[in-house]
N, C-alpha and C positions, 0 to 999 in steps of 0.2 A: 457357177460362172455367170457373170452379169456384165453386160456392156450397154452403153447408151449411145444412140445416134441422134444428135440434135438436128431438128428440121428447120425451125424458125426461132428467132430470138427477137423480141420486141422490147425496146427499152424506152422508158419515159420518166423523166425526173429521177427519182430514187427507187424506181420499181422496174421489174422485168417480168416478162411472160415468155416461157419457153415451151415449145412443143417437141416431143421426142418419141423415140421408139426404144423400148427396153428389149434387148436380146438376152434371154435367160435360159440357162441349162441347169436343171436340177435332177438328180438321179431318181427322185420319187415323183416327178411330174412329167406327164406326157412320155412315159417310158424312157426318160433321159434325152429325148429329142428336143431341139430348140423350140422355144416359145417366143413369139414377138407380141409385145403389148404396147399399144399406143397410149400416150399420156401427155400431161402438161404440168408445168410448175409455175407458181407465182412466187417471186422473190422480192423482198424489199431490203434496201440498204440504208445505212446511216454511218457516217464517219468511216467509210471504206470497210464496213463489216456488214455481214448479213444479219438482219434483225428479225426477219420473218421468212419462212420457207414452207410452202404447202404444195404437195403433189396431188394431182388428180388423175386417176386411172381406173379402169374397170377390173375390180378384184375378181369378178367372175371369169373374165378372159384369162387372167393370170393363174388362178387357182382352181375355182370350182369346175370350169370346163375341162380341166386336165385330170380330174378324178374319174376313173372308168365309168361307173354306172351313173353317177351324177352328171358327168359331162354329156353322156348320150341323151339323158333326159332334157338337159338344158338346150342342146342343139335341136332336139325334136320340137321343143316349145318354140324356139326361135324360128325354125322353118315354118311352123304352122302360123305364127304371127305375121309372117311376111307374105302370106298367100292372099 
């Protein structure tokens, strides 16, 4: 299950930049509990069609941190880096 919550949409000429939160539930990630991943998309248009679309998000936040042993290690490293 995957849903997007759009926070900001900035349009200029034939281009748009969107910030969003992806709400994801997958039975093999985070023990089936919801995961929220922040991200952004850059979209370009021409003749009422999308000609370019690129998403930016932290794959570690979505996937690697949800794997039991690897996630614990990543969170330990993050805590130590912020001290």
